[in-house]
C-alpha positions as CSV (number, residue, x, y, z in Angstrom):
1,M,139.2,103.4,126.1
2,R,139.6,104.2,122.4
3,D,142.2,101.4,121.9
4,N,139.6,98.8,123.0
5,N,136.5,100.4,121.5
6,F,137.8,101.1,118.1
7,K,139.6,97.9,117.2
8,R,138.8,96.8,113.7
9,N,137.8,93.2,113.0
10,D,139.3,92.3,109.6
11,N,138.0,88.8,109.7
12,K,134.5,89.8,108.7
13,G,132.6,86.9,107.3
14,A,130.4,88.7,104.8
15,K,131.8,88.9,101.3
16,S,130.4,89.6,97.9
17,L,129.1,86.4,96.4
18,G,128.3,87.4,92.8
19,K,127.0,84.7,90.5
20,V,126.8,81.3,92.2
21,S,128.0,78.2,90.3
22,G,126.6,74.8,90.7
23,N,123.2,73.2,90.0
24,G,121.4,76.5,90.9
25,R,121.7,79.9,89.3
26,S,121.3,83.4,90.7
27,F,119.3,86.2,89.2
28,D,120.1,89.8,90.2
29,K,117.1,92.0,90.4
30,G,114.8,89.3,89.2
31,R,115.9,89.0,85.6
32,D,116.6,85.7,83.8
33,N,119.7,86.7,81.7
34,D,119.2,83.9,79.2
35,H,115.5,84.6,78.4
36,G,115.1,88.2,79.5
37,R,112.1,87.4,81.8
38,D,111.3,89.7,84.7
39,F,111.1,88.1,88.1
40,G,108.9,89.5,90.8
41,K,105.5,89.6,92.5
42,D,103.6,90.5,89.3
43,R,105.0,87.5,87.4
44,Y,104.3,85.2,90.3
45,K,100.7,86.4,90.6
46,N,100.1,85.9,86.9
47,R,101.3,82.3,87.2
48,R,99.5,81.5,90.4
49,N,97.0,78.6,90.3
50,D,94.0,79.2,92.5
51,S,93.7,75.5,93.2
52,A,97.1,75.4,94.8
53,D,97.6,75.4,98.5
54,D,97.3,78.7,100.4
55,E,101.0,79.0,101.5
56,E,101.9,82.7,101.0
57,I,105.2,83.4,99.4
58,E,106.6,86.8,100.1
59,I,109.4,87.7,97.7
60,P,111.7,90.4,99.0
61,A,111.7,93.2,96.6
62,D,114.7,93.5,94.2
63,S,116.4,90.6,95.9
64,L,118.8,88.1,94.4
65,A,117.2,84.7,93.8
66,I,119.5,81.6,94.2
67,E,118.2,78.2,93.1
68,G,119.5,74.7,93.6
69,R,121.1,72.9,96.5
70,N,124.7,73.4,95.7
71,A,124.2,77.1,94.9
72,V,122.2,77.7,98.1
73,V,124.6,76.0,100.5
74,E,127.6,77.8,98.9
75,A,125.8,81.1,99.3
76,F,125.4,80.4,103.0
77,R,129.0,79.3,103.5
78,S,130.4,82.3,101.6
79,G,128.8,84.6,104.1
80,K,126.2,85.9,101.7
81,T,123.2,87.4,103.7
82,I,120.2,85.3,102.9
83,D,116.9,87.0,103.9
84,K,114.6,84.1,103.3
85,L,114.8,80.4,102.4
86,Y,112.0,78.3,100.9
87,V,112.3,74.6,101.3
88,L,110.1,71.8,99.9
89,D,107.8,70.7,102.7
90,G,108.6,67.2,103.9
91,C,112.1,67.0,102.3
92,T,114.6,65.7,104.8
93,D,117.5,64.3,102.8
94,G,121.1,65.0,103.7
95,A,121.6,68.0,101.3
96,V,118.5,69.8,102.5
97,S,119.3,69.0,106.1
98,T,122.7,70.7,105.6
99,I,121.1,73.7,104.1
100,R,118.6,74.0,107.0
101,R,121.6,73.8,109.5
102,E,123.4,76.6,107.6
103,A,120.2,78.6,107.6
104,K,119.7,78.1,111.4
105,K,123.3,79.3,112.0
106,A,122.8,82.4,109.9
107,G,119.4,83.2,111.5
108,T,117.6,83.0,108.2
109,I,113.9,82.8,108.0
110,V,112.9,79.4,106.7
111,K,109.5,78.6,105.1
112,F,108.3,75.2,104.1
113,V,106.1,75.2,100.9
114,S,104.7,72.8,98.4
115,R,106.5,71.7,95.2
116,E,103.8,73.6,93.2
117,R,104.6,76.8,95.0
118,L,108.4,76.3,94.4
119,D,107.7,75.6,90.7
120,Q,105.7,78.8,90.5
121,I,108.5,81.1,91.6
122,S,111.4,79.1,90.0
123,I,113.0,80.6,86.9
124,T,115.4,77.8,86.1
125,G,112.9,75.0,86.7
126,K,115.7,73.2,88.6
127,H,115.3,74.5,92.1
128,Q,115.8,70.9,93.6
129,G,113.5,71.8,96.5
130,V,115.3,75.0,97.7
131,I,115.1,78.6,96.6
132,A,116.9,81.3,98.6
133,F,116.5,85.1,98.4
134,A,119.6,87.1,99.2
135,A,120.1,90.7,100.0
136,A,120.8,92.8,96.8
137,Y,123.7,94.4,98.7
138,D,126.1,93.2,101.4
139,Y,125.8,94.3,105.0
140,S,128.6,95.5,107.2
141,E,129.5,94.6,110.8
142,I,129.4,96.7,114.0
143,E,133.2,96.9,113.9
144,D,133.1,98.7,110.6
145,I,131.2,101.5,112.2
146,F,133.7,101.9,115.0
147,A,136.6,101.6,112.5
148,K,135.1,104.4,110.4
149,A,134.7,106.6,113.5
150,E,138.3,105.9,114.6
151,A,139.7,106.7,111.1
152,E,138.0,110.1,111.3
153,G,139.1,110.7,114.9
154,K,135.6,111.3,116.1
155,A,133.2,109.8,118.6
156,P,130.9,107.2,117.0
157,F,127.6,108.5,115.7
158,V,125.1,105.9,114.4
159,L,121.4,105.8,113.4
160,I,119.4,102.8,114.6
161,L,116.1,102.2,112.8
162,D,113.4,100.3,114.6
163,N,111.3,98.5,112.0
164,I,111.4,101.0,109.1
165,E,109.3,99.3,106.4
166,D,109.3,101.7,103.5
167,P,112.4,101.2,101.2
168,H,112.2,104.9,100.2
169,N,112.4,106.0,103.8
170,L,115.3,103.7,104.5
171,G,117.2,105.0,101.4
172,A,116.5,108.6,102.4
173,I,117.7,108.0,106.0
174,I,120.9,106.4,104.8
175,R,121.4,109.4,102.5
176,S,120.8,111.8,105.4
177,A,123.1,109.8,107.7
178,N,125.9,110.0,105.2
179,V,125.5,113.8,104.6
180,A,125.4,114.4,108.4
181,G,128.6,112.4,108.9
182,A,127.1,109.4,110.7
183,H,129.4,106.4,110.9
184,G,126.7,103.8,110.1
185,V,123.1,102.7,110.2
186,I,121.8,99.7,112.1
187,I,118.5,97.9,111.1
188,P,116.7,94.8,112.4
189,K,116.7,91.5,110.7
190,N,112.9,90.9,110.9
191,R,109.8,93.0,110.3
192,A,111.7,95.7,108.4
193,V,112.9,96.5,104.9
194,G,116.4,95.4,103.9
195,L,119.0,96.6,101.4
196,T,117.0,96.4,98.1
197,A,117.8,98.1,94.8
198,T,115.1,100.6,95.6
199,V,116.8,101.5,98.9
200,A,120.1,101.9,97.0
201,K,118.6,104.2,94.4
202,T,116.9,106.4,97.0
203,S,120.1,106.7,98.9
204,A,121.6,108.4,95.9
205,G,124.9,106.5,96.2
206,A,125.2,106.9,100.0
207,L,124.9,103.1,100.5
208,N,128.3,102.7,98.9
209,Y,129.9,104.8,101.7
210,T,127.7,104.3,104.8
211,P,128.0,101.0,106.6
212,V,124.6,99.3,107.2
213,V,124.5,96.6,109.8
214,K,121.6,94.1,110.2
215,V,121.1,92.7,113.7
216,T,118.8,90.2,115.3
217,N,117.7,92.3,118.3
218,I,117.8,96.1,118.4
219,S,117.3,96.2,122.2
220,K,120.2,93.8,122.8
221,T,122.4,95.7,120.3
222,I,121.8,99.0,122.2
223,E,122.8,97.3,125.5
224,D,126.0,96.0,123.9
225,L,126.9,99.4,122.5
226,K,126.2,101.1,125.8
227,K,129.0,98.9,127.2
228,R,131.3,100.5,124.7
229,G,130.5,104.0,126.0
230,M,127.6,105.0,123.7
231,W,124.5,107.0,124.7
232,F,121.1,106.7,122.9
233,V,118.4,109.1,122.1
234,C,115.1,108.1,120.4
235,A,112.7,110.3,118.5
236,D,109.2,110.7,120.0
237,M,106.8,113.6,120.0
238,D,106.3,113.3,123.7
239,G,110.0,113.7,124.6
240,K,111.9,116.8,125.6
241,P,112.7,119.4,122.9
242,M,115.9,118.4,121.1
243,Y,117.4,121.8,121.9
244,D,117.2,121.0,125.6
245,L,119.2,117.8,125.4
246,D,122.9,117.2,125.3
247,L,123.4,115.2,122.1
248,T,127.2,115.3,121.9
249,G,129.7,112.5,122.5
250,P,129.3,108.9,121.3
251,I,125.7,108.7,120.4
252,G,123.0,106.6,118.7
253,L,119.9,108.2,117.2
254,V,116.9,105.8,117.2
255,I,114.1,106.3,114.7
256,G,110.9,104.3,114.9
257,N,108.5,102.7,112.6
258,E,106.5,105.0,110.2
259,G,103.2,104.3,111.9
260,S,103.8,103.1,115.5
261,G,107.1,104.9,116.2
262,V,109.8,103.5,118.5
263,S,108.7,100.2,120.2
264,R,108.3,100.2,123.9
265,L,111.2,97.8,124.6
266,V,113.6,99.8,122.5
267,R,112.4,103.1,123.9
268,E,113.1,101.8,127.5
269,K,116.7,101.1,126.5
270,C,117.3,104.7,125.4
271,D,118.9,107.3,127.7
272,M,117.0,110.3,126.3
273,I,113.8,110.9,124.4
274,A,113.8,113.9,122.0
275,S,111.0,115.7,120.3
276,I,111.2,118.0,117.3
277,P,109.4,121.4,118.0
278,V,106.4,121.7,115.7
279,N,105.0,125.1,114.8
280,G,102.4,124.2,112.2
281,E,99.1,122.4,112.3
282,I,100.6,118.9,111.4
283,E,101.9,117.2,114.6
284,S,104.4,114.8,113.1
285,L,107.1,114.4,110.5
286,N,107.8,111.6,108.0
287,A,110.4,109.2,109.6
288,S,113.1,110.0,107.1
289,V,112.6,113.8,107.6
290,A,112.6,113.4,111.4
291,A,115.9,111.4,111.1
292,G,117.4,114.2,109.1
293,V,116.3,117.0,111.4
294,L,117.6,115.2,114.6
295,A,120.8,114.1,112.9
296,Y,121.6,117.7,112.1
297,E,120.8,118.8,115.6
298,I,123.5,116.4,116.7
299,V,125.8,117.9,114.0
300,R,125.1,121.4,115.3
301,Q,125.7,120.5,118.9
302,R,129.0,118.8,118.1
303,R,130.2,121.8,116.1
304,V,129.3,124.1,119.0
305,K,131.2,121.9,121.4
306,E,134.3,121.9,119.2
307,V,134.5,125.7,119.0
């Protein structure tokens, strides 16, 4: 089974893009290197014209801005992960149509906005009707997780995060995952924080060593990984005490949203539901703390089984 399950895919499409040449320019962490201007929500709000249309522009924190048609299309074709794409409303010429096709293939969120809105968030003033926001850091693939486990000669151990929204929580979980020896972290594409500079800083460098995979559908991903022999346990205060569950073998630990916990659809896909015994007056733990506690129960049980 291991020969099939741990085969590495060396043809991964995602590669580091760096600065993009062409009519557009990219700005890491929101700074215009020529003029030293900060790019972000504060600057956007200061420039906002109250008489403009009400289209809301959500700028991913600490992301990489890519402006201009050539720059954006090359970013897509290079495999760069594009979180959001803003396109001039009503623009249907060939170049923009090509960009929209690339965005559809990549599963990127596309928003149509007015020229005034694009002008407000543009740094170069030459956006040509398109501005993309890319992840500050590249994502890995599922195969990278299995390859890492195979290299260590261990059963796969992954953390799956169901709509974690706080970048500090995500960074802390990635750090705990690395220290606990997890082989990777899986996050959803939508309604969750991505790999921002804040996440990288909070991870204390763990992001450089722990594969993080972004997927379209968490439930479907769990189903696919089950076919590869994995079991899944989710954290929930109504579950069985973690000490009473067998958390050894190829396992995925599912941690839910900070407020609502694991969603119903994802919870139904899990094989076990684990609770953390609480002895004080507070009934629940922060998501990142809960992830660390459960991850180390998995570590403990694995060590006991190896003895």
